[in-house]
Structures are given as C-alpha cells and as structure tokens.
N, C-alpha and C positions, 0 to 999 in steps of 0.2 A: 500642522494641518488645522484649518479653521473648523469650528463646530458647525453642525448642520443649522441652517438658519430657520428659526421658528416661523410658522405661518402667522401673520398678524390677524387677529380676530376681533370681531365686534364685541363690546363689553357684554358679559354674560347676563347682567341684570337688565340691560337695555334690550338685548336681542330676543329674550323670551316674550317680549311684548310687541314684536314686529316681525314682518316677513322679509326684511332686508337680508342680504347675503351675510352669512356668518363669517366665512373665511374671506379676508379682504384682498388676498393676493400679494405677491412680492412687488417691491419697487425696484428700480434699476440697481440700487446698491445691494439689496438682497440677492438679486439675480447674479450679479458679477461675483460676489463672494461664494455663492453656492455653486455656480458653474465651475469655478476654479478648483473645487474639491474633487472633481472628476479625475480619475487616474488615466483616462484614455487608454484602457486596457487593449492589448493586442488581441485577446480572445474575449470580447465583450459578452459576458453571459446575460447581461440585461437585454440584449437584442433578442436572443433566443427565448427569453422569458416573456417577451412582449407578444401577445397573440397576433398582432399585425406586423411584427418585425420591423419597427421603426429603428433607423440607424441612430441610436441614442448618443453614443460618443461623438458622432460627427456633428449633430445639431448642437450639442453642448459646447464643442470647440468653436463653432460659429458664434455662439453667445459670448464666449471668452474674448473673441476678436471683435465683439460689438457689431457683428453682421446679422442683425436681428431678422431682417427680411429673408436672407439666405437660410438662416436657421429654421424659420417658419416653412419655407418651401421644402426643406429636407423632411420635415415632419409630415407636411400635407401630402407628400407623394404616397405615403403609406397609411396615414391616419387623417381622414377628412373631417374629423370632429375634435381637434385638439383642445379647444376651449372647454368642451364638454367632458372629454376623457380626463383632462387635467383636474377636474373638479370631482368626478364621481367614481372613477375607477379605483379598485383596491390595489394600488401600486405596491403596497407592502407585501402582497402575495405574488406579485408578478415581477416587473422590472426592478423595483427597489429591493425586493426580496432576494434577487440574484446579484445585487451589487457587491463587489469584492470589499468595498469599504465597510460594509455591514458586518464583516467577520470580527473585526477588532474595534470598530467605531460605529458611527451611524451612516447608513447609506445616503448617497446623493438624493436630494429631494427632486426626483425626476418629474413627478406629477406637477409640482409647483412651477418648475421651469417650462413644462409643456403648456400649462395654463397661461403663463405669462406671454409666451409666444403667440398662442391662439388669440388672446385678448389684444395683444399688440397689433396683430394683423387685421383684426376687425376694426380697431380704432383708427388705424392708419390706412385702411383700405388697400392692404397688400394683396390684391387679387392675383390669382394664378393666371398667367396668359397661356391657355392651353388651346392648341389647334386640333380640333376633332374632325376627322374625315368620315362622314356618314357612309355606312355600308348598306343602308336601306333595308335592314333586317329589324324586326320588331320583337321586343321583349317586355313582358308585363311583370310587375312586382306587386305582390299583395302584402300590404303593411308598410308603414313609414317609420318604424322604430329603428334601432341601431343596425340590425342586420339588413333591413330593407334599404336604408340610406347608404350603407357601405357598399352593398351590392350594386345599387343604382349608379354610384359614382364610378365604380370599377368597370361596369359593363358599358356605361356611356362613353368612357374614355376609349373603349375599344371600337367605338363608332356606331353602336346600336341605338336605334330609337327606343327610348325608355319611358314607359308609363307606370307611375306609381298609384295604386288604388288604396285609399285610406277609408276605413269605416266611420271614423269620428269626424267632427267638424273642424279639426285642425290637425296639423302634421307633427310627427315626432314620436308617436307611440308612447312608451313608458317614460321617455325623456320629458314629455309634456304632462301626461296625466299622473305619473307615478312618483316623480321626484319633486319635493316641495321647492317653492320659490327661494327659500333661504339657503338651499344647497345648490340649486341650479336655476338662475334667473331665466325666465322664458324669453326675454329679449335676446339672450345668447342663442337659444334654440332657433329663434326666428332668423337671426343673422346667418347661422350655419346652414340652415335649409335654403335661404335665399342664394347662398353661394352655389348650392347644387342646382338650383333653378337656372343660374347663369351658365351652367354647362349644357343647358338644353333639355334637362330632365323635366318631363311633364308630370304634374301632380294633380290627382283627382280625389276630392274628398266626398264624404257622405255616401260612399259606395261600399256596401257590405257584400263582398264576394261570397257567394253561397246563398244570398237572398236577393240583392239587387240584380246581380248577374252571377252566372256560374262559371266555374273553370272550363267546363265543356264549351260554353258560349265564347269565352275568350279565345279558345283554340280554334273552334270550328267557324264561328261567325266573324270574329275580329282578326283572325289569322296571325296570332302571335306565334313566333317560331319556338318560343320557350316561355315558361312561367316560373318565377321564383316565389315561393310561399314563405313569408317572414312575418307571420301573424302573432308570434310571441306566445306567452302564456298568461292569459288575462282572466281565466275562470277561477274564482276564489275557491279555496279548499275549506270545507266546513269541518267543524269539530264533531258534528253529529251527536250532540248531547241535548237533553231536554231543555226547552226554553230558548233555543237558538233563534226562533222566529219572533221573539218578543220585540216590541218597539224599543229603540235605543241600542239594539245590537247591530253593528255595522260590519261588513266585510271591508278589509283594508283598501281593496282596489276601488270599491264604490266610494268610500269615504275620501280617499285621496284624489280620485277623479273629480268629485264635486268641488273639492277645495282648490285643486290645481288647474284643471282644464276649464271648469265652469266658474272659477274665481269666487267661491263662496267666502273666502277670506276678505273680499272687498265689499261684502254686503253692508249697507243697502245700495251702494253704487252699482252692484251687479245683482240681478234678480234671482239669485240662486242660494238662499241661506241653507245652512246645515245646523240642526239643533244638536248641540253637544252639551252635556251636563257639567256640573261643578266637580263631580268626582268621576274620573274616567279610568277604566282599566283597558290596557292593551295586552292582548295575548299573543306571545311569540317573542323571539329573540334575535331576529335578523334585522337587516337595514330597514326593511319596510316597517317593522315594529317600532324602531327608533324614530323613523319619520312620522309615523302616526302619533306617537306619544308627544313629540316635540310640536307637532301641529296643534294638538289639543291644548297644550299649554299656551300657545300663541292665540288660540281662539277664546281664551279667557277661563279655561278650567282651572280651578284652584288646586285640586289634588289629582295628579296623574301618576299611575303606577303601572309597571310592566309585570305581568305574571308569566313565569317561564319554568318549565319542568326540570331543567338542569341547573347547574351552578354558574357562577359568573365567568369562570374560565371556559365554559362550553358555549357561550353566546356566539352565534355565527356572524353577528354584525361586525363591521369594521371597528377597530379600537377607537379611532377618531370619533365615530358617531356615538359610541358608548360614552366616551369621555364628555362629549358635548351635551349629551342627554343628562348626565349626572350634574354637570355644571349648571344646567338649566332647571334643576330641581325635580327631575324625574326619579321616582322611587322604584327600586328593583326588589320584587318579592319572588324569591327563587325557590327551587325544589317544590313547586306547587303545580298541579295539573287540574285544570277546571273539569268538573264532572256534571255541573248543572247550573243553569241560569234560573233564578227565581224571580217572578214578577208579581205585580199588583196592577189590576185594571189594564192588563196587556202591556205594561211598561216594565222593563227590567229594573230590579231593585237590589239584587244581591247575586253574588257568585259563590258557589260552593266548590271548593278545590281540595283535592287529596294531596296530603304531604308525601313527597317522594324521597327516595334515597338513591344514591348512585351505586351501580353494580359494575360488572366487567365492561370493557370497551366493546362497542358495536362496530359495524362496518364503516361508520363515519370517523372512527378513531376516538370518539368521545365515550365517556362512561354512560352506560345505559340507565335511564331513570326507571326505578322500580317502585311499585306501590307499597305503602306502609299500613294502610287501613285506618290512618288518622286523617281528620278533615279540618279545614278552616273555612270560615265564611267572611266575605267582605261586602260592605254596602257600596253600591255604585249607582250612577245616573245613566251612564253610557258605557258601552263596551265596543272595542274594535278588535276583530279577529284577524290576526296577521300571521297565519301559520303556513303560508305558501299558496301557490297558484298552479293551475294546470291549463293546457291548451283548450281553447273554446271548441266545442264539438260541431259547430256549424258546417265547416268544410267537409268533415267526414260524412255527415248526414246528407249532404247534397252533391257529393262527388263519388261517382261509381269507381270501384276498384282502387280507392285510395287506402292503403294499408296503414294502420296505426297500432301501437302497442297497448298494453293493458291500462296505461296511464293517459291514453289519448294522444301521445306524441307520434308524429309522422315518422314512419320507418323509412330509412334511406340507405342506399349503397353509395358511399361518397356523399353526394348531395342529391342524387337521382332517387325519386320516389318510385312507387310501383306503377306509375303512369308515365309512359314515354313523353319526354318534353316538359314534364313538371318536376321541378326541383324544390328543395326546402332546406332551410338552415336557421340557426339561432335557437331561441327558447322553444319554438314549436317542435324542435327535434330533440334538444338536450334537456328540456325543462328549464326552469328559471336559472339564469347564469348572470355573468357580468356584462356591462355594456361593451367592453372591448372584446370579450369572447364572442359576442354576437356579431360584432363588426368583422372579426377574423373569419367567422363562418360565411359572411356575405362576400368577403373578398375572395375566399376559396371557391365559392359557388360561381362567381363570375368567370373564373378561369375554366371551370368545368363546363359551364353552359356555352362559352365561346367554342370550346372543343367540340361539344355535341352538335352545335349548329353548323360548324364548318364540315364536320363529317357527314351530316345529313344532306348537305348540298353537294 
C-alpha cells in the first residue's frame, strides 16, 4: 500500500510575505497514486460522514480509471462547491476521519482529490448540462454564504425561480469575507458562483433584508412562496473587558472583511488600508484566529502571537492550520486569559492576562481553564479578537413573530421557523460551523421547502 501523498506547499519563508495560495494542489501523478489507495469499501463509512453524502468511493474509482469529468459530475450532483470544500473543509473530522484506512494507516486524502476534480472542471470548463423545467413558483434566499448557495442550487434544480439577496457588495458570504486569499483564492469563489448563475439563479447584492426590505414585504408584496434565511453568524463576540474600545483593537470579522472583501492587502492599489502594528496579538484558538494571525504576518507585522486560555492540545483549529501558522513564525502563548487592554492616548499598548490552569473536562470534552490569580502583561500595537461570532440581530428586530434562542439563533422545527413559509438553516440556526455542514443544511432545507410548497398548493 502506497503512503498518503503529501500536499505540495509554497515555501514557508516565501509564503509569509505574500497572499498567494499556500497549498498548491495535487498533480496528475499525485492524484493517481492517492486514488488507488482507496479500498472501495462495500460499506463506505466516508459517505455517511460527509454532510452532503457525496458518493466518495464512486468518484475515486472514476479517477482511477482517468475519467475525470465523470468523477467531477459524481461530486457535483451532491456538492456544488468542490473546489472550495476541497480547500477549507475539515475532512479529518468528517469523511477522512471515517476512512477505514485510517485505522492502521493514513486515510485517503479525499479533500485533495475533491479539490483536484473541482479545479480540473473549472480549468477545462466541464459544465454540467442540466435541463431545468420551470414550475413558476418563487423562492427567496437571504444570504449567499455556503448554506444559501447550496440551497439555491438544490431548489433551482427542482424548477423554482430562485432569487438570492446579499447584504454586501459581492457574493459568497464567509467564503469571500472570512477566509483569506492564501487559503481560498477569490477567483475560485467567483467561478463557482458563476456556475450557479448559469443554472438561472438570480443574485441581488447590497440588499439588507430587515433594512432595505423586510421579510414581510418579500412574502406579501413580492409574493414569494417561501423564504430561506441563511444569513450566517457575522456578529462578533466581545470579551467585555476594560479597554476593548481602544484604537488598535479589532474584531476578527471586521479585520478579515477589510482584508479579504475590500482587499486591504492590495493597498495602495485598493483604497482600503488597514493599520496593523509591528507587534500583534490574536486572541482565540480556532481557524479564524489562525487566519487572522497569518494575515497579520503577511501584512508586515514583525511579531505575531496567539493568546489562548487552554493548552495546545485543546486548540479547536484544524491541525493543518496550526502547523502552517507555526511554520510561518506565529508564536503560541497558552494558558493565558486576557483580562484588560491598557492604552495610551486612546491607542492599545498592552494586554494584561491571567495565567490559567486546566481542571476537569467540560461539555466540549476539553479540560476547563481555571484562574490561578497570577498575571502576565504583553506589549502590543494591535489586537484581533477572534473568540467566536453570533447571528446578527437585524432580522429578529424587524420581523414579527420570529423566535430566536438566548444566543440569537433562529429556532426551527426541521428547517421551519415560527413563521409559516419562512425557513432557516446553517450558522444562523446552529451557530458557527463548517462550510460543508452549512451546505448540508441548505440541501435539506430545499427538500423541506419543496414539500411545503407542494402541500400548500
């Protein structure tokens, strides 16, 4: 049995000075060797572990036979964003985590094979020839992130006129504003969305549902038979400690949006600079924290460190992202919990943090951080707070009878909200999750809405 093929990477010393993609992708030789490692199991557990249930062994066997377009079509039937998912999804916790090979060896690199096929199809214009018979029923989608895009493709294929409303000035949601260029090139996002446009899906930008137009108006004035809310979780979570309003303290979604969507990394060619200091602290341990730290390094910061209240084994970020951050010179300062930002002339200058120790395991399965009463201080020029996000409250404030829980997440039965005809899925329901989990929610919602509309008629 051949060993798992390593992903070719851009040199670590070069990549920390540019925003070019870090993972370079498999070539044909890598793909053939890796595909032949698949055991083609009779009971493929990888399929059940995939949130959108892609027939993984089937597309891998098509790769083995060098039928790349056929392999792509097999994926695209269930996953409309293979180039994206192959890059950013945590396959180690999903399909690859269930691979039988992983018991005694290393699992098949399913994500890398998926990425190869997605890129192959985009480069060779392997368009899907889909015949869609319009049923003259209208459905509105609020949000163009992973859940909204997945839902749109599924419901459009059922024949519905599909309109997607996006609040920002470009489409893709977190795929565009949240994930840095060096992990997910925006040219890939553009190509994948253009494929959805070719299905007849209509996209409308700069429309904040709840401000520009309300859900009630969409239902009553524009006569949509159903609405799918997929607005994600874009409201930053604050630390609520003294000094958090000082200049130089950013929330991760603001920081990454300005860098990714508004292209601050291309200043002065783009008119949207972001002032980041020589010494930068990122607070948090997830993928967003890793992204923020690695972005700061590329923007020219000399010293970038992550402050996290647990230990290295408890970091929720993907192992791959942690390893890449370490390779790029990001420092990890662990078992530290920030308690105060200290400033001078309204500018952050220092962080004071309490030293923590680990106690018994909590609900997450990780050992709970406990205070010790000891403190450390660190000099900084800038801080990025990346401790999680919550749903934006605009829809709740402007929509009567829309029930949410204590965290602002829309409450649903299946996908049905408390308002007849209004459905929701993805991060707006579950809180921040993965791209593929949001896509799975969108796919399920399309089936539920189709049933709802047919029963209503």
